[in-house]
N, C-alpha and C positions, 0 to 999 in steps of 0.2 A: 689711354690711360685709364687706370682705373679707377682713380677720384674722381674722373670725369665721366665715369660710367656710373659711378655709386651716386653722383651728385640725381642722374636723369631717372633714375630708379627711384631715389626720395623727393623727385618733383610727380615719380606717377602713382605715390600714395598719396601724397598732399592732392594730385587732382582726385582722388578715387574716394577719398578722405571729406571733400567739398560735396562732390558728384550725390553720395551718399546722405548726406546732410541736408541738400536741396532736396532731393525727394523724397526724404523722411519728414519735413518739413509742410512739404506742398501734402504730403498723402494725409498728416496729421491735423491739418488746417480743423475742418469738420469735427474732430474729435472733442479738440480743446476747445469749438464754440459752444458743442453741448456740454462740456464742461462746465464753461463760464456760465453758460443758463442755469443749469442746478446751483450753482452755488450763489448764485445771487438770493438763493430762498432760503442760507445758510445763513443765521446772525453771528456775525465778527466772525466771520473765515480767514481772512487775512493776520485784521489783526490778534485772533488767537494762538498765529502760526509765527510772527513778527516776533508776540509780547513773552512767547514761552522760552523754558530751558533745552529746547529740545528743536531752537529752530537751525537750520544750515551751517554747519563752523565757522565757514565764514562772512554770516550777515548777523548771526546774533554779535560779536563783540563789537560791528558797527552801530547798534544801536544803544546808544544813551538813556538815561535817566528823562534828559530834555526832551526827549521826544515820542515815548511812551503814548501820551497823552495825545499827540496829534495823529501817531498813525493809529489811534484808537476808533478815526475818521472813515479810514480806510478802507473802499470798500470793493475795490477788483485792481487787481496784474493781469497788462496785456504785453504779450510778449508778438513781434513784427518783425519778420526777417525780412524789411522792406526791397531790396536788390530783386530780391526771388520773384515778389510781386509784381515788381512792375518787369521783369525780365526770368519767364520760370525756367526756360533754357540756359540762361549763361547767370543769370544775378549770383554776387557770390551770398551765400548764407550766412557767411562770418560779419558780414556788418546787423545791426539791427537797431529796434527800440522797443524802447523798455515806457509803456503807460501807466502809470499810477491814477486811482480813479477817486478821490474823497467827497463823502457829503460834507454838507456844510458843518464849517467847523468855524472855533473860533480866532483858529493863527494864518489861515492866508484866505485869498477872495476867489483862488485856482478853483475851476471843479477837476479839473485834472493836470498833473506836471507830464512828461514827454522828454527824455533822457534820449537821445539818440549818441548811436555808435557806427562809426565809418571803421574798417578792418583796412588798413592801408602800409604799404611797403615803402621805405625809404631806399634814396638811394645808395648807402648803405651798404642795404641787405637786409636788413631789420623791419619787422612788422609790428602791428602793434592799431591798439582803439583809438583813434580822435574823435573828440565830441565839440562840443560847443555848452557852455555855461546858458544855466535857463534860470530867467526870470522868474523869480515868486514875489508873489504882489501878499507878503506880508502888514498882518494888521499892526498897529500902536502896540509894540514894547512887545512883541510877540514872533522875533526874530530868532530861532536857536542859534545860531549861527552869529549871532549880535554882529549882524552890516558884512561880514566876510560874504557871504555870497552877493549880494549886492556889488563891492568892490573887484568881484570875479570880470561880471558879466561888464561890469564899465571897462576893465582893464581891457577884454578882450572888444568890444565894440571899439574903443578910442583907441587899440593897437598900444596901449600905455600899461606896463607892468607897475610905473614905481610906487606909486600911494601901497598896490597892491603889497609890492614885495618888503616896503619898510611895513605894513602889519604883519606881514609871516612874520617878519624880526622878531619883531617883538611881540608877538602872542607863543606862548609856552604849553597849548594843550595839547599834549598827546591822543587825546579821545575827541577829534573834532566829532560835532553834530553830524546825524545820519544825512541832513539836507543841504550838508557841503560839498556831499556827492553830486551834488546838480553842477556842482560849478566845476568837477574837471575838464581841465581838455586834454593832455594827455603831448605828445609830442607835435611839431608843429610841421607837416605831413600836407600836404595841397593836393588832391585831389588830381590834378595835371601832374605834380609829381610821380604819384603813385602808379598813374595809368602808363606814364609814360616810360617809367622802371620795367612794370609788367607785360608792356611791349617789347620792350629793351630783351626782356629775358625769353620772352614768345620766342621772337626771330632770331636770340643767339642759338634757340634752342634745336630749333629748326635749322638751323646752318653750322654747326659746331662752333662757336667763335667762343674764344678763352674767356669771353665773361662772363661763362656759367661756368667754367671749376673753380676749383675752391681754390680761396684767398693763397695760400702756399703754391699753390702751382702755378701764377698767373708772377708772382714774382721774381725778380732777376736772379739769374744763376749766380751770376757774382755779388747779387748783396746777399753778406752775413746773416748770424741771426738778432747778433748786437745792433745792427743799425737798421734792422727791420722794428727791434723792439723802441729803440731811442725815435725812430720817425713815428710811430704809434703814439708814445708818451709823448711827442711834441704837439701832437694833431689835436689830441685827447687835452690838455692843455688846453688850447687857443680854442676850443669850444666852449659855446656858452651852455650854460643848466640848461636842458629840455626841460625841466620840471621846475622854475624859480616860482612858477607863476601859480604852481596846484597847492591849492586849497585841500585838497585830497586828492594825494598821492597816489593810494589803493583802489581809485575809484573805477579801472578797469578792472581788477581783480574781482571787487563788488559787483559789479555789470556782469559780469561771465556765470557766479557765483546766482545771482540774481535769475540770469536768463537760462544755464545749464543746468541748477540745482533745485534752488529754490519752485520756479517754475513746473517743471516738465513733475516734480516731487513734490505739488500743493498736499493732494491726498493724503499720502502719508506723513508728510508731516504735522497735519490736522487732526488725522489719529494719534500721532504720536502726546501730539499738544493735550488731546480732548484728553485722552487716559492719566496725562500728568495730574490735568484739572481735577478729575476726578479720586485719585489718589489723594491729593492733597484734600480736600473734602474730606475722604475718609478719615484721613488721620485730624484733622480738627474736630472730626465729629468726636474720636477717638477720647481726643484733649480734653472736650468740655465735659465727655462722662467719667471722666478720669478727676476732672475738678467736682463736679459735683457730687461724685462719690467719697472722695475726701472731705468735704462739706458737710456732709452729711455725718458718717462716721468723729468729727470733731464735734456736731451737735449733740451725738447722744451719748458724748462723753465713754471712759473706757468701762468693758464689759461685767454684767456683775455676777456675782460668784453663785453657783447654787448653793441652794440649802440645802444641806445633808436630812 
């Protein structure tokens, strides 16, 4: 059937994209290592980018005024596609780890913050990034998330979302701190569930199983459209909200923006930010000169008339 064949073609495209990403990561690692070594010699490289109006579009709104001073101590960002590092031939490059390295600062004790994202597929066929909350050792009264990140970590470790959900319901903040990003979890998809789904799909692809067909072709021919819609709505209503525990719902989008935009495009963004700073400094100098000129004119008084 044509839909089954199209599904197989789509899988071939996906496999190709994964292979290209895996190969690109392996070949670019030494180049990024050289870049990292040179960036260390540029004072304020990463803070300059993140504090600029020219920061990547998905990242600039994620940084609030309460985050700026903390991020000024950021000295390095690293990306590792750890599954490829473990298995260069078959590791999934869509899983990655972001490491933020900091100088000593007045806000927390951690020298590095690592946020790991696993790419997983659920039983319903959807895919996404799954992560675990990261504990930050905040110094007294220096937590810009106001305890929300600590609650997210506790909820995950205790497998209980009660206190966290209550706090989220009370909170009306539409612009959470950038550091709430470290509390992102994503959907609850275990490694075992994801592996089983991928294995079943692989076997189905080889044997032509109906589980690989688009959902429409798996429905019973006697089941009309109205019945399908009612059944789908009923199923959705009985499912718990998968994001009920999220303190940073857009965490996956931000992670992808850092990994696929900010990190590879860092030199370009730094050049833009530096140019913006120069233009801003020039404007400040012009304003100062204009003020000095106006003050001098006022002190001299009106121009004298020439004597005939």
